[in-house]
C-alpha positions in Angstrom: -5.2 9.9 -5.2 -5.4 10.7 -8.9 -7.5 14.0 -9.1 -6.6 14.5 -12.7 -6.9 10.9 -13.7 -4.0 8.6 -14.3 -3.1 5.0 -14.6 -3.7 2.3 -12.0 -1.7 -1.0 -12.3 -2.3 -4.3 -10.5 0.0 -7.3 -10.6 0.2 -10.6 -8.8 3.0 -13.1 -9.1 4.5 -16.1 -7.2 7.8 -15.2 -5.5 10.6 -16.9 -3.7 12.9 -14.9 -1.5 14.8 -15.2 1.8 11.4 -15.4 3.6 10.4 -18.4 1.4 7.7 -19.0 -1.2 4.8 -16.7 -1.4 2.7 -14.4 -3.5 3.4 -10.8 -4.2 0.7 -8.3 -5.2 1.4 -4.7 -6.3 -0.9 -1.8 -6.7 0.6 1.3 -8.3 -0.8 4.6 -9.5 0.5 7.6 -11.3 -1.2 10.0 -8.9 0.1 12.7 -6.6 2.2 10.6 -4.4 2.3 10.7 -0.6 4.0 13.7 1.0 7.1 12.8 3.0 5.7 14.3 6.2 2.6 12.2 6.0 4.2 8.9 4.9 5.2 7.7 8.5 1.5 8.0 9.5 -0.3 6.3 6.7 -0.7 2.9 8.5 -1.9 4.5 11.8 -5.5 3.7 12.8 -7.9 6.5 12.0 -5.3 8.7 10.2 -6.8 10.4 7.2 -6.1 13.4 5.0 -9.7 13.4 3.7 -11.3 15.1 6.7 -14.9 14.1 7.1 -14.8 12.2 3.8 -12.5 9.4 5.2 -12.4 7.1 8.2 -8.6 6.5 8.2 -9.0 2.7 8.7 -8.3 1.4 5.3 -4.5 1.0 5.4 -4.3 0.1 9.0 -6.8 -2.7 8.6 -5.1 -3.8 5.4 -1.7 -4.0 7.2 -3.3 -6.0 10.1 -4.9 -8.5 7.6 -1.6 -9.0 5.7 0.5 -9.3 8.9 -2.0 -11.8 10.5 -1.3 -14.1 7.5 2.5 -13.8 8.1 2.9 -11.3 5.3 4.2 -7.8 4.9 3.1 -4.6 3.2 5.4 -1.8 2.0 5.1 1.5 0.1 7.2 3.4 -2.3 6.1 6.9 -3.3 7.4 10.0 -5.1 5.7 13.4 -5.0 4.0 14.1 -8.3 4.8 10.7 -9.8 2.7 8.2 -7.9 2.7 5.5 -5.3 3.2 1.7 -5.2 2.1 -0.6 -2.5 3.6 -4.1 -2.4 2.0 -6.9 -0.4 3.7 -10.2 0.2 1.9 -13.3 1.7 3.8 -16.5 2.4 2.7 -19.8 0.8 1.2 -22.0 3.6 
C-alpha cells in the first residue's frame, strides 16, 4: 500500500542457513506499513482491509504455496516506513 507512491524493491538470492540451501526472495516497499493490530491477521484466509475491493486470499494462498514447497514466509513492517516480505524456498 503506497497511496502517495514510493519505492518497491525485489531481490532474489541463493542462501545457505540452518535449514539448508535454498533461495530467498524479498519484496519491500516504502508504503504505509501494516498496523500492529492487523499484523497477526494478514495470513488468514479472506482477511482484507479493502472492503469490497479485496478478496483477502492473496497472502493466505501465497503462504500455502510457499509452505507446500517446504518454505517459509515472514514479514517485517514499520508504520509509516514500509513493509518487507521474505520468502525462503529450499533447494530440492
